[in-house]
FIKOLDREN-482925 format. One line per 10 residues: number of its first residue (from 1); their letters; for each residue x negated, y, z negated of C-alpha. Coordinates in Angstrom, 3 decimals, padded with zeros to 6 digits, always signed. Layout:
REM residues N
NUM) a) X,Y,Z  ...
END
This chain:
REM residues 502
1) xxxxxxxxxx) +040.546,+121.207,+132.537  +043.980,+119.571,+132.217  +042.357,+116.167,+132.373  +040.051,+117.078,+129.476  +043.040,+118.288,+127.434  +044.967,+115.050,+128.059  +041.983,+112.965,+127.049  +041.508,+115.107,+123.959  +045.116,+114.416,+122.917  +044.546,+110.670,+123.443
11) xxxxxxxxxx) +041.382,+110.904,+121.388  +043.309,+112.446,+118.493  +045.875,+109.613,+118.649  +043.187,+106.934,+118.678  +041.274,+108.532,+115.827  +044.500,+108.751,+113.836  +045.081,+105.014,+114.380  +041.576,+103.859,+113.552  +040.604,+106.224,+110.759  +043.588,+105.546,+108.479
21) xxxxxxxxxx) +041.397,+103.513,+106.157  +044.031,+103.062,+103.484  +046.009,+100.591,+105.643  +043.108,+098.855,+107.317  +042.313,+095.188,+106.744  +038.602,+094.414,+106.498  +037.670,+091.137,+108.209  +034.412,+089.219,+108.260  +033.308,+086.982,+111.111  +034.331,+083.903,+109.101
31) xxxxxxxxxx) +037.743,+085.453,+108.461  +038.270,+086.022,+112.165  +037.187,+082.483,+112.998  +039.505,+080.989,+110.393  +042.476,+083.091,+111.465  +041.849,+082.318,+115.135  +041.709,+078.584,+114.405  +044.807,+078.693,+112.204  +046.945,+080.825,+114.494  +046.048,+079.501,+117.944
41) xxxxxxxxxx) +049.104,+077.840,+119.522  +047.064,+075.830,+122.009  +045.096,+074.421,+119.090  +048.321,+073.470,+117.341  +049.381,+071.559,+120.446  +046.082,+069.659,+120.374  +046.584,+068.920,+116.672  +049.968,+067.433,+117.490  +048.215,+065.411,+120.188  +045.935,+063.958,+117.507
51) xxxxxxxxxx) +049.011,+062.985,+115.482  +050.607,+061.369,+118.531  +047.420,+059.396,+119.179  +047.568,+058.157,+115.584  +051.143,+056.990,+116.106  +050.131,+055.257,+119.354  +047.456,+053.404,+117.383  +050.074,+052.173,+114.908  +052.372,+051.191,+117.781  +049.604,+049.135,+119.395
61) xxxxxxxxxx) +048.811,+047.426,+116.076  +052.472,+046.383,+115.721  +052.094,+044.109,+118.768  +050.110,+041.667,+116.618  +053.203,+040.925,+114.487  +056.401,+039.010,+115.324  +059.240,+040.895,+116.933  +062.639,+040.284,+115.334  +065.802,+041.362,+117.091  +069.519,+040.788,+116.672
71) xxxxxxxxxx) +072.370,+041.038,+119.142  +076.130,+040.617,+118.822  +079.089,+040.674,+121.157  +082.854,+040.486,+121.239  +084.672,+039.597,+124.448  +088.338,+039.335,+125.323  +089.170,+036.947,+128.220  +092.480,+037.147,+130.038  +092.722,+033.337,+130.395  +091.687,+030.369,+128.299
81) xxxxxxxxxx) +089.634,+027.428,+129.509  +091.480,+024.246,+130.552  +089.408,+021.093,+131.136  +092.221,+019.170,+132.927  +094.912,+020.022,+135.473  +098.506,+020.684,+134.540  +099.582,+017.266,+135.970  +096.872,+015.492,+134.002  +097.862,+017.285,+130.803  +101.548,+016.447,+131.416
91) xxxxxxxxxx) +100.725,+012.769,+131.852  +098.651,+012.786,+128.658  +101.424,+014.444,+126.663  +103.971,+011.814,+127.908  +101.667,+008.812,+127.853  +103.966,+006.747,+125.549  +107.116,+007.552,+127.552  +105.374,+006.722,+130.811  +104.123,+003.466,+129.281  +107.652,+002.532,+128.132
101) xxxxxxxxxx) +109.022,+003.299,+131.585  +106.355,+001.138,+133.109  +107.195,-001.717,+130.728  +110.885,-001.442,+131.645  +110.004,-001.595,+135.330  +107.762,-004.586,+134.690  +110.581,-006.454,+132.848  +113.007,-005.685,+135.629  +110.492,-006.825,+138.212  +109.858,-010.044,+136.240
111) xxxxxxxxxx) +113.583,-010.872,+136.166  +113.810,-010.206,+139.886  +110.833,-012.417,+140.653  +111.680,-015.341,+138.318  +115.473,-015.722,+138.718  +116.492,-017.060,+142.100  +120.190,-016.404,+141.811  +120.932,-012.887,+142.971  +124.256,-012.645,+141.128  +122.523,-013.682,+137.893
121) xxxxxxxxxx) +119.818,-011.035,+138.481  +122.415,-008.331,+138.934  +124.370,-009.641,+135.949  +121.352,-009.335,+133.666  +120.002,-006.071,+135.062  +123.376,-004.344,+135.096  +124.454,-005.589,+131.715  +124.903,-002.978,+128.999  +122.637,-004.817,+126.593  +119.762,-004.866,+129.102
131) xxxxxxxxxx) +120.137,-001.188,+129.942  +120.242,-000.216,+126.259  +117.061,-002.201,+125.680  +115.289,-000.485,+128.585  +116.410,+002.984,+127.478  +115.373,+002.357,+123.887  +111.797,+001.339,+124.776  +110.388,+004.976,+124.506  +111.773,+005.169,+120.987  +109.629,+002.289,+119.850
141) xxxxxxxxxx) +106.994,+003.492,+117.361  +103.981,+002.427,+119.378  +105.091,+004.446,+122.396  +105.897,+007.469,+120.236  +102.455,+007.180,+118.678  +100.945,+007.013,+122.152  +102.844,+010.199,+123.080  +101.462,+011.919,+119.970  +097.888,+010.798,+120.741  +098.233,+011.990,+124.342
151) xxxxxxxxxx) +099.552,+015.362,+123.219  +096.619,+015.743,+120.822  +094.112,+014.902,+123.561  +095.842,+017.299,+125.972  +095.694,+020.094,+123.408  +091.988,+019.380,+122.857  +091.364,+019.858,+126.583  +092.769,+023.404,+126.440  +090.149,+025.751,+124.873  +091.348,+029.077,+123.493
161) xxxxxxxxxx) +088.500,+031.360,+124.643  +090.523,+034.541,+124.955  +088.813,+036.085,+121.890  +085.100,+035.268,+121.684  +082.612,+036.594,+119.091  +078.925,+035.674,+119.238  +075.620,+036.767,+117.730  +071.959,+035.837,+117.924  +068.857,+036.621,+115.860  +065.584,+036.125,+117.765
171) xxxxxxxxxx) +061.971,+035.983,+116.627  +059.073,+036.144,+119.092  +055.393,+035.865,+118.211  +052.779,+036.154,+120.977  +050.112,+033.477,+120.808  +048.043,+034.318,+123.886  +048.623,+037.152,+126.368  +045.270,+037.305,+128.119  +043.637,+039.671,+125.609  +046.109,+042.465,+126.398
181) xxxxxxxxxx) +047.102,+043.207,+122.794  +043.511,+043.511,+121.596  +042.638,+045.735,+124.578  +045.622,+048.006,+123.886  +044.587,+048.361,+120.250  +041.051,+049.310,+121.269  +042.382,+051.813,+123.817  +044.660,+053.360,+121.168  +041.688,+053.709,+118.808  +039.568,+055.310,+121.552
191) xxxxxxxxxx) +042.472,+057.591,+122.499  +042.710,+058.855,+118.923  +038.978,+059.614,+118.898  +039.379,+061.258,+122.307  +042.150,+063.517,+120.995  +039.923,+064.507,+118.055  +037.036,+065.212,+120.438  +039.238,+067.419,+122.631  +040.428,+069.235,+119.525  +036.806,+069.870,+118.531
201) xxxxxxxxxx) +036.082,+071.202,+122.023  +038.974,+073.659,+121.816  +037.946,+074.714,+118.313  +034.416,+075.481,+119.475  +035.702,+077.398,+122.490  +037.942,+079.472,+120.221  +035.008,+080.177,+117.882  +032.827,+081.356,+120.775  +035.628,+083.533,+122.173  +036.309,+085.011,+118.728
211) xxxxxxxxxx) +032.624,+085.689,+118.126  +032.369,+087.422,+121.477  +035.358,+089.657,+120.699  +034.045,+090.342,+117.177  +030.571,+091.434,+118.284  +032.047,+093.416,+121.148  +033.914,+095.494,+118.561  +030.752,+095.846,+116.444  +028.863,+097.012,+119.523  +031.523,+099.537,+120.459
221) xxxxxxxxxx) +031.844,+100.766,+116.857  +028.106,+101.470,+116.674  +028.162,+103.079,+120.094  +031.061,+105.198,+118.901  +028.948,+106.466,+116.004  +026.053,+107.213,+118.353  +028.307,+108.930,+120.845  +029.899,+111.026,+118.103  +026.432,+112.061,+116.903  +025.423,+112.806,+120.469
231) xxxxxxxxxx) +028.518,+114.946,+121.028  +027.845,+116.804,+117.763  +024.277,+117.478,+118.925  +025.583,+118.801,+122.238  +028.128,+120.994,+120.465  +025.418,+122.373,+118.181  +023.185,+122.865,+121.199  +026.026,+124.614,+123.033  +026.442,+127.027,+120.124  +022.710,+127.676,+120.086
241) xxxxxxxxxx) +022.517,+128.263,+123.828  +025.400,+130.743,+123.599  +023.403,+132.718,+121.049  +020.257,+132.566,+123.187  +022.179,+133.774,+126.235  +023.563,+136.660,+124.184  +019.991,+137.567,+123.163  +018.726,+137.208,+126.733  +016.491,+134.265,+125.888  +018.446,+131.785,+128.083
251) xxxxxxxxxx) +020.288,+131.940,+131.356  +023.892,+131.202,+132.249  +022.607,+128.223,+134.219  +021.264,+126.773,+130.975  +024.614,+127.420,+129.341  +026.552,+125.691,+132.147  +024.147,+122.764,+132.106  +024.800,+122.210,+128.403  +028.565,+122.589,+128.915  +028.518,+119.935,+131.637
261) xxxxxxxxxx) +026.603,+117.556,+129.364  +029.049,+118.267,+126.541  +032.037,+117.485,+128.771  +030.378,+114.265,+129.927  +029.665,+113.340,+126.304  +033.285,+113.941,+125.276  +034.524,+111.826,+128.191  +032.117,+109.055,+127.179  +033.402,+109.333,+123.598  +036.978,+108.900,+124.778
271) xxxxxxxxxx) +036.032,+105.842,+126.840  +034.294,+104.240,+123.867  +037.278,+104.993,+121.608  +039.686,+103.470,+124.130  +037.433,+100.450,+124.591  +037.250,+099.966,+120.823  +041.031,+100.158,+120.516  +041.583,+097.575,+123.283  +038.884,+095.277,+121.863  +040.562,+095.311,+118.452
281) xxxxxxxxxx) +043.897,+094.545,+120.066  +042.277,+091.566,+121.810  +040.799,+090.317,+118.533  +044.189,+090.712,+116.816  +045.786,+088.626,+119.552  +043.171,+085.900,+119.131  +043.589,+085.924,+115.342  +047.374,+085.720,+115.532  +047.880,+089.248,+114.163  +050.265,+091.892,+115.559
291) xxxxxxxxxx) +048.537,+093.914,+118.254  +049.060,+097.147,+116.329  +047.414,+095.780,+113.162  +044.876,+098.157,+111.649  +041.737,+096.090,+111.155  +038.161,+096.934,+110.345  +035.252,+094.533,+110.709  +032.703,+094.114,+107.959  +029.757,+094.501,+110.361  +031.043,+097.578,+112.158
301) xxxxxxxxxx) +030.622,+099.719,+109.032  +026.915,+098.859,+108.754  +024.321,+101.385,+109.881  +022.692,+098.780,+112.104  +023.434,+095.287,+113.420  +021.504,+092.664,+111.492  +020.072,+089.793,+113.517  +019.821,+086.580,+111.467  +016.789,+084.312,+111.717  +017.696,+081.324,+113.877
311) xxxxxxxxxx) +016.009,+077.929,+113.650  +017.766,+075.431,+115.853  +016.443,+071.885,+115.987  +017.902,+069.368,+118.391  +016.937,+066.540,+120.717  +018.510,+065.173,+123.855  +019.919,+062.230,+121.884  +021.398,+064.648,+119.354  +023.090,+066.595,+122.155  +024.454,+063.399,+123.710
321) xxxxxxxxxx) +025.971,+062.381,+120.372  +027.346,+065.733,+119.214  +028.521,+067.518,+122.345  +032.320,+066.948,+122.257  +032.691,+066.933,+126.053  +030.226,+064.049,+126.301  +031.991,+062.257,+123.473  +035.271,+062.640,+125.375  +033.814,+061.264,+128.597  +032.134,+058.388,+126.748
331) xxxxxxxxxx) +035.452,+057.477,+125.157  +037.201,+057.813,+128.524  +034.669,+055.375,+129.985  +035.416,+052.871,+127.232  +039.155,+053.288,+127.809  +038.812,+052.556,+131.517  +036.676,+049.500,+130.738  +039.523,+048.183,+128.587  +041.997,+048.953,+131.367  +040.074,+046.478,+133.499
341) xxxxxxxxxx) +040.831,+043.790,+130.912  +044.475,+044.807,+130.837  +044.718,+044.592,+134.629  +043.110,+041.140,+134.467  +045.402,+039.977,+131.657  +048.466,+040.598,+133.851  +047.452,+037.560,+135.892  +046.430,+035.215,+133.094  +048.757,+032.709,+131.374  +050.815,+033.967,+128.451
351) xxxxxxxxxx) +052.078,+031.839,+125.580  +054.602,+032.874,+122.939  +056.379,+031.169,+120.062  +060.121,+031.898,+119.987  +062.904,+031.097,+117.571  +066.615,+031.902,+117.634  +069.655,+031.503,+115.424  +072.909,+031.572,+117.400  +076.383,+031.917,+115.905  +079.745,+032.042,+117.699
361) xxxxxxxxxx) +083.493,+031.953,+117.202  +084.983,+029.739,+118.590  +082.310,+027.085,+118.133  +081.825,+023.674,+119.707  +079.449,+022.032,+117.238  +082.215,+019.820,+115.741  +084.732,+019.826,+118.511  +086.364,+023.056,+119.585  +087.033,+025.101,+116.429  +088.383,+028.610,+115.940
371) xxxxxxxxxx) +085.789,+029.484,+113.297  +082.157,+030.582,+113.112  +079.483,+027.983,+113.687  +075.798,+028.301,+114.402  +072.486,+026.625,+115.102  +068.797,+027.501,+115.365  +066.193,+026.591,+117.922  +062.411,+026.894,+118.052  +060.210,+026.627,+121.112  +057.140,+027.709,+123.006
381) xxxxxxxxxx) +057.384,+029.817,+126.153  +054.520,+029.798,+128.674  +054.227,+031.868,+131.817  +051.594,+031.156,+134.440  +051.198,+033.499,+137.445  +050.487,+031.544,+140.606  +050.377,+033.779,+143.665  +051.077,+037.501,+144.167  +049.516,+038.197,+147.582  +046.350,+039.781,+146.154
391) xxxxxxxxxx) +048.164,+042.243,+143.890  +046.191,+041.248,+140.791  +042.796,+041.348,+142.489  +043.455,+044.813,+143.913  +044.634,+046.134,+140.544  +041.433,+044.875,+138.952  +039.331,+046.478,+141.694  +041.174,+049.769,+141.206  +040.551,+049.687,+137.452  +036.860,+049.006,+138.071
401) xxxxxxxxxx) +036.661,+051.941,+140.491  +038.270,+054.257,+137.920  +035.792,+053.107,+135.273  +032.859,+053.638,+137.637  +034.102,+057.124,+138.589  +034.294,+058.042,+134.902  +030.745,+056.768,+134.311  +029.464,+058.823,+137.228  +031.251,+061.891,+135.883  +029.657,+061.248,+132.486
411) xxxxxxxxxx) +026.175,+061.059,+134.009  +026.776,+064.225,+136.033  +028.063,+066.058,+132.956  +024.984,+065.002,+130.983  +022.744,+066.562,+133.616  +024.816,+069.745,+133.738  +024.805,+070.079,+129.945  +021.028,+069.664,+129.756  +020.738,+072.315,+132.473  +023.063,+074.546,+130.462
421) xxxxxxxxxx) +020.926,+074.048,+127.343  +017.819,+075.019,+129.306  +019.573,+078.121,+130.615  +020.565,+079.229,+127.127  +017.055,+078.568,+125.831  +015.763,+080.858,+128.570  +018.471,+083.394,+127.804  +017.459,+083.460,+124.128  +013.846,+084.131,+125.085  +014.972,+086.919,+127.403
431) xxxxxxxxxx) +017.224,+088.384,+124.695  +014.403,+088.310,+122.129  +012.009,+089.947,+124.599  +014.636,+092.551,+125.391  +015.082,+093.190,+121.658  +011.355,+093.871,+121.259  +011.319,+096.151,+124.305  +014.432,+098.099,+123.256  +012.997,+098.551,+119.739  +009.857,+100.079,+121.220
441) xxxxxxxxxx) +011.930,+102.102,+123.658  +014.034,+103.521,+120.807  +010.907,+104.514,+118.895  +009.605,+106.321,+121.976  +012.990,+107.960,+122.589  +013.195,+109.219,+119.007  +009.700,+110.698,+119.249  +010.514,+112.212,+122.619  +013.720,+113.751,+121.238  +011.860,+115.137,+118.235
451) xxxxxxxxxx) +009.235,+116.786,+120.489  +011.888,+118.096,+122.897  +013.915,+119.598,+120.042  +010.825,+121.356,+118.643  +009.895,+122.628,+122.091  +013.411,+123.879,+122.761  +013.556,+125.621,+119.372  +010.220,+127.286,+120.158  +011.432,+128.246,+123.623  +008.689,+126.248,+125.301
461) xxxxxxxxxx) +010.883,+123.756,+127.226  +014.210,+124.299,+129.015  +017.574,+122.933,+127.856  +017.628,+120.395,+130.695  +014.601,+118.662,+129.202  +016.276,+118.502,+125.792  +019.441,+117.124,+127.395  +017.417,+114.450,+129.130  +015.720,+113.536,+125.842  +019.090,+113.315,+124.069
471) xxxxxxxxxx) +020.517,+111.131,+126.844  +017.480,+108.859,+126.698  +017.833,+108.597,+122.907  +021.517,+107.684,+123.181  +020.810,+105.086,+125.869  +017.955,+103.593,+123.825  +020.222,+103.215,+120.771  +022.940,+101.629,+122.919  +020.458,+099.238,+124.534  +019.121,+098.200,+121.108
481) xxxxxxxxxx) +022.609,+097.383,+119.847  +023.362,+095.368,+122.986  +020.043,+093.544,+122.673  +020.731,+092.540,+119.063  +024.231,+091.304,+119.860  +022.843,+089.515,+122.902  +020.431,+087.625,+120.628  +023.295,+086.694,+118.286  +025.625,+085.536,+121.076  +022.847,+083.697,+122.939
491) xxxxxxxxxx) +022.167,+081.636,+119.822  +025.906,+081.012,+119.452  +026.071,+079.838,+123.054  +023.089,+077.550,+122.466  +024.750,+076.071,+119.378  +027.851,+075.426,+121.467  +025.795,+073.837,+124.237  +023.933,+071.519,+121.834  +027.063,+070.524,+119.904  +025.732,+072.200,+116.764
501) xx) +028.499,+074.790,+116.385  +030.494,+073.964,+113.267
END
């Protein structure tokens, strides 16, 4: 009894939430699809993937054009360059003085060698006039000029490289790289199409999931109406049986039997109400709405579920072209085929045209100068791989194996998809047959309930028979609703399987 009271309280809360019509938002199936597609975070990630693939395509296209780069540097060196030793520089700086000293020695040696008298040699060499002449030789202009020239040459051999600034602007244009650039551009184009195909796959999956949640709510809403009617019938029957018992026309066993059925009906009503609440929460989550949003579906307010007339036309070629999973695998196969060319291009000659403009301070283009000077150069760079111990051949074999594995997966997926299409075709036939059978069953159940009600009112049949007829009527209505929704969803599944779901 306590359990029934708790469930009754829950029922009141649920009814309060779902019957406040003034705040409810009415949604159609198209509204739910649109909101689910707009609010799905996974779908947004895939949309960003499509954008990234577009950028990759632009990046690959840029490889056709020259690459221009610039670099600059400043460097401080603790020492400067010196192209001669200290002794050599000292001799250069004093070249005139050393030459004058050598001339004085030569004159002295000539006097010694050409004058036989020793006293005359000493007289000349030791005379003040001779010594003044020897000492004045470095002051002669020619020797001073020679000193100046030597100093200039010595200074030129010392390069002040303590502060160095340099820059270069380079241009590189590939001429032949083994077909790699073209293959990368084709792969980038296929990758963009692949991202779009994956996005389409996710969109269709979201549509199917949303449709399933939508029709689940419609089914539960109609079952809720039926269950409410059933419970009202049982309550009316319970009141009637109480009166019959009071008049002695029915037994307490009949009364208890009806009470048990009424309790079961109220429990079933609570389950349907809870299921409807949870199903709406699920649909809100899929549509990006707050879970406590008060929504009402356009089809759940109808007296009956309408089954559209479906005419689906498709061929195997149509399925192969429009099923996004097959499109993705076909594009993946093309990508792996291009990867074979890329692997092969790694071991083909490459040729590129290069040009540079180099500037530096100090510069050496007109002697060593402490100012900026520059030059340009243009050339062709070629690279020819010779031997890599089978690395290239194995990379090519690996790429071929990956391409073959993708082709096999594509063929296997084609077979599975055609099997899936056949299964859904069979499921549609079963759903349509079930719809016909449940329609006939409902007609029989309604007639049976009508006869049982008349018999019970006349006192001809017991209450248990009427309860059984009411249960059969409720089950027939429920089965008919499920059959109609099954037909709708089966056709949706078939559209998804054939790639015809927009």
